[in-house]
C-alpha positions as CSV (number, residue, x, y, z in Angstrom):
1,M,-48.1,54.0,-23.7
2,V,-44.6,53.2,-25.0
3,L,-41.6,53.6,-22.7
4,E,-38.7,52.4,-24.7
5,I,-37.7,50.9,-28.1
6,R,-34.4,49.3,-29.0
7,I,-33.3,48.2,-32.5
8,S,-30.2,46.6,-33.9
9,N,-29.0,45.2,-37.2
10,F,-31.9,46.5,-39.4
11,Y,-31.1,48.4,-42.7
12,S,-28.4,51.0,-41.9
13,I,-28.7,50.3,-38.1
14,Q,-25.8,48.2,-36.9
15,D,-25.3,48.7,-33.2
16,E,-28.3,49.0,-30.9
17,V,-30.1,52.4,-31.0
18,V,-32.4,53.4,-28.2
19,L,-35.5,55.6,-28.2
20,D,-36.5,56.4,-24.6
21,F,-39.8,58.0,-23.8
22,R,-39.1,58.0,-20.1
23,A,-38.5,61.6,-19.1
24,A,-35.1,62.5,-17.7
25,N,-34.7,64.3,-14.4
26,I,-34.2,67.8,-15.8
27,K,-34.6,70.6,-13.3
28,S,-34.0,73.6,-15.4
29,A,-36.4,76.5,-15.5
30,N,-37.2,75.8,-19.1
31,A,-38.0,72.1,-18.4
32,K,-40.2,73.0,-15.5
33,A,-42.2,75.4,-17.7
34,L,-42.8,72.6,-20.2
35,G,-45.0,70.5,-17.9
36,N,-47.4,69.8,-20.7
37,N,-44.7,68.0,-22.7
38,I,-44.8,65.1,-20.2
39,F,-47.5,63.1,-18.4
40,E,-47.2,61.6,-14.9
41,T,-47.8,57.9,-14.4
42,S,-47.1,55.2,-11.8
43,H,-44.3,54.2,-14.2
44,G,-42.6,57.6,-14.0
45,N,-42.9,60.8,-16.1
46,I,-43.4,60.0,-19.8
47,L,-42.6,62.2,-22.9
48,K,-45.5,63.0,-25.2
49,T,-43.3,63.6,-28.2
50,I,-39.9,62.7,-29.6
51,V,-38.5,64.3,-32.7
52,M,-35.5,63.0,-34.7
53,Y,-33.1,65.2,-36.7
54,G,-30.4,64.3,-39.1
55,A,-28.9,64.6,-42.6
56,N,-30.4,62.9,-45.6
57,A,-29.3,59.2,-45.7
58,S,-28.3,59.3,-42.0
59,G,-30.8,56.6,-41.2
60,K,-33.8,58.5,-39.7
61,S,-36.2,56.8,-42.0
62,N,-34.6,53.4,-41.4
63,I,-35.4,53.7,-37.7
64,I,-39.1,54.3,-38.5
65,K,-39.0,51.6,-41.2
66,A,-37.5,49.1,-38.8
67,I,-40.2,49.7,-36.2
68,R,-42.9,49.3,-38.9
69,Y,-41.4,46.1,-40.1
70,C,-41.2,44.6,-36.7
71,H,-44.8,45.4,-36.0
72,S,-45.8,43.9,-39.4
73,M,-44.2,40.7,-38.1
74,I,-46.6,40.8,-35.1
75,F,-49.5,41.4,-37.4
76,Q,-48.7,39.0,-40.2
77,S,-46.2,36.3,-39.3
78,H,-48.9,33.7,-38.6
79,L,-49.6,33.8,-42.4
80,H,-46.0,32.9,-43.3
81,N,-45.2,29.7,-45.3
82,E,-42.1,27.5,-45.1
83,N,-40.5,29.3,-48.0
84,T,-41.0,32.8,-46.6
85,K,-38.0,35.1,-46.6
86,F,-38.5,38.1,-44.3
87,N,-38.7,41.4,-46.2
88,F,-35.9,43.3,-44.5
89,V,-32.1,43.5,-44.8
90,P,-29.6,43.5,-42.0
91,F,-26.7,46.0,-41.9
92,K,-24.6,45.0,-45.0
93,F,-21.1,45.7,-43.7
94,D,-18.9,44.1,-41.0
95,K,-20.4,40.7,-41.6
96,Q,-23.6,41.7,-39.9
97,A,-25.7,39.3,-42.1
98,N,-24.3,36.5,-40.0
99,K,-25.8,38.1,-36.8
100,P,-29.5,38.3,-35.9
101,S,-31.5,41.5,-36.1
102,K,-33.1,42.4,-32.8
103,Y,-36.2,44.4,-31.7
104,F,-37.2,45.2,-28.1
105,I,-40.1,47.3,-26.8
106,R,-41.1,48.3,-23.3
107,F,-44.7,49.5,-23.0
108,V,-47.7,49.8,-20.6
109,L,-51.0,48.0,-21.2
110,H,-53.8,48.2,-18.6
111,D,-51.4,49.9,-16.3
112,I,-49.0,46.9,-16.3
113,E,-45.5,47.3,-17.8
114,Y,-44.5,44.7,-20.4
115,E,-41.2,43.9,-22.3
116,Y,-41.5,42.1,-25.6
117,A,-38.5,41.2,-27.8
118,F,-37.5,39.0,-30.6
119,A,-34.5,38.3,-32.8
120,L,-34.4,36.9,-36.4
121,Y,-32.4,36.3,-39.5
122,Q,-33.9,36.8,-42.9
123,D,-35.2,33.3,-43.0
124,K,-36.0,32.4,-39.4
125,I,-36.9,33.6,-35.9
126,V,-34.3,32.6,-33.3
127,T,-35.5,34.1,-30.0
128,E,-38.7,35.6,-28.6
129,T,-39.5,36.7,-25.1
130,L,-42.4,38.4,-23.2
131,H,-42.1,39.6,-19.6
132,Y,-44.2,41.8,-17.4
133,Y,-44.1,43.6,-14.0
134,P,-47.4,42.7,-12.3
135,K,-46.2,44.0,-8.8
136,G,-43.2,46.0,-9.8
137,R,-41.0,42.9,-10.2
138,I,-40.2,41.3,-13.6
139,K,-41.9,37.9,-14.3
140,E,-41.6,35.7,-17.4
141,I,-44.7,35.0,-19.5
142,F,-42.8,33.0,-22.1
143,T,-39.3,32.6,-23.5
144,R,-38.4,31.0,-26.8
145,E,-34.9,30.0,-27.9
146,E,-34.9,28.0,-31.1
147,S,-31.2,26.8,-30.6
148,K,-32.0,25.0,-27.3
149,G,-33.1,21.7,-28.9
150,K,-35.3,20.0,-31.4
151,S,-38.5,19.7,-29.5
152,K,-40.9,22.5,-28.6
153,S,-40.5,21.7,-24.9
154,D,-36.7,22.3,-25.3
155,K,-37.2,25.6,-27.0
156,Y,-40.0,27.2,-24.9
157,T,-40.6,27.9,-21.3
158,F,-43.9,29.4,-19.9
159,N,-45.6,30.6,-16.8
160,D,-49.3,29.8,-16.2
161,L,-50.7,33.0,-17.9
162,I,-51.3,31.5,-21.3
163,K,-53.7,28.5,-21.5
164,R,-52.4,25.4,-23.3
165,P,-49.3,27.2,-24.5
166,M,-47.7,24.1,-26.0
167,D,-50.7,23.7,-28.4
168,V,-49.7,27.1,-29.8
169,A,-46.0,26.3,-29.8
170,E,-46.6,23.1,-31.7
171,S,-48.2,25.1,-34.5
172,T,-45.6,27.9,-34.5
173,S,-42.9,27.4,-37.1
174,N,-39.6,29.3,-37.1
175,K,-41.2,31.7,-39.6
176,T,-43.8,32.8,-37.1
177,L,-43.8,34.8,-33.9
178,F,-45.4,32.9,-31.0
179,I,-47.4,36.1,-30.0
180,S,-48.8,36.3,-33.5
181,R,-49.9,32.6,-33.6
182,A,-51.2,32.7,-30.0
183,S,-53.4,35.7,-30.8
184,Q,-54.8,33.9,-33.8
185,M,-55.5,30.9,-31.6
186,D,-57.5,33.1,-29.2
187,R,-55.1,33.2,-26.2
188,V,-56.0,36.1,-23.9
189,I,-52.6,37.6,-23.1
190,A,-51.4,37.3,-26.7
191,K,-54.7,38.9,-28.0
192,D,-54.1,41.8,-25.6
193,I,-50.6,42.3,-26.9
194,F,-51.6,42.0,-30.5
195,N,-54.5,44.5,-30.1
196,Y,-52.1,47.0,-28.4
197,F,-49.9,47.0,-31.5
198,H,-52.8,46.9,-33.9
199,S,-55.1,49.6,-32.3
200,K,-52.8,51.7,-30.2
201,F,-49.6,52.0,-32.2
202,I,-50.6,53.9,-35.4
203,L,-47.8,53.5,-38.0
204,N,-48.7,56.4,-40.3
205,Y,-51.6,58.8,-41.1
206,L,-52.5,56.7,-44.1
207,N,-52.2,53.3,-42.3
208,F,-55.0,54.7,-40.1
209,G,-57.1,55.0,-43.3
210,I,-60.6,53.6,-43.2
211,S,-60.4,53.3,-39.4
212,A,-60.3,57.1,-39.2
213,I,-63.5,57.4,-41.2
214,E,-65.2,54.7,-39.2
215,H,-64.4,56.8,-36.1
216,F,-65.6,60.0,-37.7
217,S,-69.0,59.8,-36.0
218,T,-67.2,59.6,-32.6
219,I,-65.2,62.7,-33.2
220,N,-66.7,66.1,-32.6
221,K,-67.1,67.5,-36.1
222,N,-67.0,71.1,-34.9
223,Q,-63.6,70.3,-33.3
224,L,-62.3,68.9,-36.5
225,I,-63.5,71.9,-38.5
226,Q,-62.1,74.3,-35.9
227,T,-58.8,72.5,-36.1
228,L,-58.7,72.9,-39.9
229,K,-59.5,76.6,-39.5
230,I,-56.7,77.1,-37.1
231,A,-54.4,75.5,-39.6
232,D,-55.5,78.1,-42.2
233,S,-58.0,76.0,-44.1
234,D,-61.1,77.9,-45.4
235,I,-63.3,74.8,-45.0
236,V,-66.4,75.6,-42.9
237,D,-68.2,72.3,-43.0
238,V,-67.6,68.6,-43.8
239,Q,-70.2,65.9,-44.6
240,V,-69.2,62.3,-44.7
241,K,-71.3,59.5,-46.1
242,V,-70.3,55.8,-45.7
243,L,-71.0,54.1,-49.1
244,K,-69.7,50.6,-48.2
245,K,-68.3,49.4,-45.0
246,P,-65.0,47.4,-45.5
247,T,-65.2,43.7,-45.1
248,K,-61.6,43.5,-43.9
249,S,-59.0,45.9,-42.6
250,I,-57.4,48.1,-45.2
251,N,-53.7,48.7,-44.5
252,A,-50.9,50.2,-46.5
253,D,-47.7,48.2,-47.0
254,L,-46.2,48.4,-43.5
255,T,-42.7,48.6,-44.9
256,N,-43.0,51.5,-47.3
257,M,-46.6,52.8,-46.9
258,T,-47.3,52.8,-50.6
259,L,-51.1,53.4,-50.5
260,S,-52.5,56.8,-51.2
261,V,-55.5,58.4,-49.5
262,E,-57.6,57.7,-52.6
263,D,-56.6,54.0,-52.6
264,I,-57.8,53.6,-49.0
265,V,-61.1,55.4,-49.0
266,Q,-62.5,56.1,-52.5
267,D,-64.7,53.0,-52.7
268,H,-66.0,53.3,-49.1
269,I,-66.9,56.9,-48.4
270,Q,-68.1,60.1,-50.0
271,I,-66.8,63.4,-48.4
272,K,-68.3,66.7,-49.3
273,T,-66.6,70.0,-48.2
274,F,-68.0,73.5,-48.0
275,H,-65.9,76.7,-48.1
276,R,-66.1,80.1,-46.6
277,A,-66.6,81.9,-50.0
278,N,-69.9,80.2,-50.5
279,P,-71.0,77.6,-47.9
280,S,-73.9,76.4,-50.0
281,I,-71.7,74.9,-52.8
282,A,-70.4,71.4,-52.2
283,F,-66.9,70.2,-53.3
284,D,-66.1,66.5,-53.8
285,F,-63.3,66.1,-51.4
286,L,-61.2,63.4,-53.3
287,T,-61.4,65.0,-56.7
288,E,-61.7,68.7,-56.1
289,E,-59.7,69.5,-53.1
290,S,-55.9,70.1,-53.3
291,E,-53.5,67.4,-52.2
292,G,-52.4,69.5,-49.3
293,T,-56.0,69.9,-48.1
294,K,-56.7,66.2,-48.4
295,K,-53.6,65.4,-46.4
296,L,-54.3,68.0,-43.8
297,F,-57.9,66.6,-43.4
298,F,-56.7,63.1,-42.7
299,I,-53.9,64.2,-40.5
300,M,-56.2,66.2,-38.3
301,L,-58.8,63.4,-38.3
302,T,-56.2,60.9,-37.3
303,I,-54.6,63.1,-34.7
304,L,-57.9,63.9,-33.0
305,D,-58.7,60.2,-32.7
306,I,-55.1,59.4,-31.4
307,I,-55.2,62.2,-28.8
308,R,-58.7,61.3,-27.7
309,H,-57.8,57.6,-27.2
310,D,-54.2,58.0,-26.0
311,K,-52.6,56.2,-28.9
312,I,-49.1,56.4,-30.3
313,L,-48.4,57.9,-33.8
314,L,-45.3,57.1,-35.8
315,I,-44.4,59.6,-38.7
316,D,-41.5,59.9,-41.1
317,E,-40.9,63.4,-42.3
318,I,-43.8,65.0,-40.5
319,E,-43.2,68.3,-42.4
320,E,-44.0,66.8,-45.9
321,S,-46.5,69.1,-47.7
322,L,-47.2,70.9,-44.4
323,H,-46.4,74.5,-43.4
324,P,-43.9,74.8,-40.4
325,K,-46.6,76.5,-38.4
326,I,-48.9,73.5,-38.8
327,I,-46.1,71.2,-37.6
328,E,-45.9,73.4,-34.5
329,Y,-49.6,73.2,-34.1
330,I,-49.5,69.4,-34.2
331,F,-46.9,69.3,-31.4
332,N,-49.1,71.6,-29.4
333,M,-52.1,69.3,-29.9
334,F,-50.2,66.4,-28.4
335,N,-49.0,68.6,-25.6
336,A,-52.6,69.5,-24.9
337,G,-53.6,65.8,-24.8
338,S,-53.5,63.4,-21.9
339,Q,-51.3,60.4,-22.8
340,A,-51.1,60.3,-26.6
341,Q,-47.5,60.1,-28.0
342,L,-45.8,61.1,-31.2
343,L,-42.5,59.8,-32.6
344,C,-41.4,61.6,-35.8
345,T,-38.5,62.6,-38.0
346,T,-38.2,66.1,-39.5
347,H,-35.9,68.7,-41.0
348,N,-38.1,71.5,-39.6
349,T,-35.9,73.3,-37.1
350,I,-38.8,75.3,-35.4
351,P,-39.1,72.7,-32.6
352,L,-35.3,73.1,-31.8
353,N,-36.2,75.6,-29.1
354,L,-35.7,74.7,-25.4
355,K,-38.7,76.9,-24.6
356,K,-40.8,74.5,-26.7
357,M,-39.1,71.1,-26.3
358,R,-37.2,69.5,-23.5
359,R,-33.6,68.3,-24.2
360,D,-34.7,64.6,-23.8
361,Q,-37.3,65.1,-26.6
362,I,-34.7,66.0,-29.2
363,Y,-32.8,63.2,-30.9
364,F,-30.1,63.3,-33.6
365,V,-29.3,60.7,-36.2
366,N,-25.8,60.6,-37.7
367,K,-24.0,58.4,-40.1
368,K,-20.8,56.8,-38.8
369,I,-17.7,56.3,-40.8
370,N,-18.6,52.7,-41.5
371,G,-22.0,53.8,-42.9
372,S,-24.1,52.8,-39.9
373,T,-26.7,54.8,-38.1
374,D,-26.0,56.4,-34.7
375,L,-28.8,57.8,-32.5
376,Y,-28.4,60.1,-29.5
377,S,-30.3,62.8,-27.7
378,L,-29.6,66.4,-26.8
379,Y,-29.8,65.3,-23.2
380,D,-26.6,63.3,-23.8
381,Y,-24.8,66.6,-24.1
382,S,-24.3,67.4,-20.5
383,D,-22.4,70.6,-21.3
384,F,-25.3,72.1,-23.3
385,R,-27.2,74.6,-21.2
386,D,-30.9,75.5,-21.6
387,T,-29.9,79.1,-22.3
388,M,-28.1,78.1,-25.5
389,D,-29.6,78.3,-29.0
390,V,-30.2,74.7,-30.1
391,E,-31.2,75.6,-33.7
392,K,-28.1,77.6,-34.3
393,A,-25.9,75.0,-32.7
394,Y,-27.5,72.2,-34.8
395,L,-27.1,74.1,-38.1
396,Q,-23.5,74.9,-37.2
397,G,-22.8,71.1,-36.8
398,R,-22.4,71.1,-33.0
399,F,-24.3,67.7,-32.9
400,D,-23.1,66.4,-36.3
401,A,-26.3,65.0,-37.9
402,I,-26.1,67.6,-40.8
403,P,-24.9,67.2,-44.4
404,L,-21.3,68.2,-45.0
405,I,-21.4,70.7,-47.9
406,D,-18.5,72.5,-49.5
407,E,-20.0,75.9,-50.2
408,S,-16.9,77.5,-51.5
409,S,-17.3,79.5,-54.8
410,S,-14.5,77.5,-56.4
411,N,-16.4,74.2,-55.7
412,F,-19.6,75.6,-57.3
413,K,-17.6,76.9,-60.3
414,S,-15.9,73.5,-60.8
415,I,-19.3,71.8,-60.8
416,M,-20.8,74.3,-63.3
417,D,-17.8,74.2,-65.6
418,E,-17.7,70.4,-65.7
419,K,-18.6,69.0,-69.1
């Protein structure tokens, strides 16, 4: 499970923004009635979902993009060469290019809490740390500070959890995260951390891709079909045949998720669907079903696996191509799960209802005067009572985070008359 994420100096993000999945101590009647929106652990009560709202160009997508990029560094930095330039940009104003970009995540793995963080410029990594709480007290696993000297022994400190850590450090350049190299070199703690990000933190529906199909046999097919039916699909049966197992993992570009469903699965599987009108006639899923049906199928397939295995799903614009009622259904699926988590952005205001979402589950993203991204939650508004209409207040601009539009007739007339 993820507890907290902190990001600074990525894209439109200048000052540190914080996403906190640790539930606040809210004692209102509404919050008490939403017991399924959280799960209890030895690390406290944890939110199952967080949703971010904001105007276009406020930076919602950049928060998602920054998390994806930082995770791509964990997955791929051991492949970087000396001439690699990292594929992100820091905040462009206020001389932020001269300051490092930073990522911090607090998470739980095997019921032990970890903190992992790193800082980097576009051409080099400058710091990296991993700590854990084996008995409730923080302990260092390793610390890396590239500015401390020329030798690896100057730059790194370790406890005794990682075997032969200096062997890894000696082969870790300033283009590579130590955790990425150590995982590649078969070090146990590093492999556990790498696998947490790779298998537990799902960065998009499509990034799940072929893995979703590989897990199809472990998912109750009737459950999948029933889920599609509830979401208003007239599909009554699905048949999946694996044509060719992939020889390596197939992933979309972790920065912009450019692959389509067809790119991911068309050479590997054959999917036949059968409809209510005539269940004996087969449809080729990839060529004969609508784009909306294809997307819905993979969404539901992905979500069922995520909820079953307590994973974390990261989605930008969750409402894209989906009816508002389906979005509500997806939130309800997570609420019905055990410890699966969802972080998403949306313009759909249906969840802005304190009988459906807790105040600490609702975040707003706003663009500051200097163009940077600001992130804050409804819980930060201590004067906002649970009896108030959140949707109405949001659309009226109470929390900022909406576009500023001049709707006067004179303004429209001037635009239409302009030649």
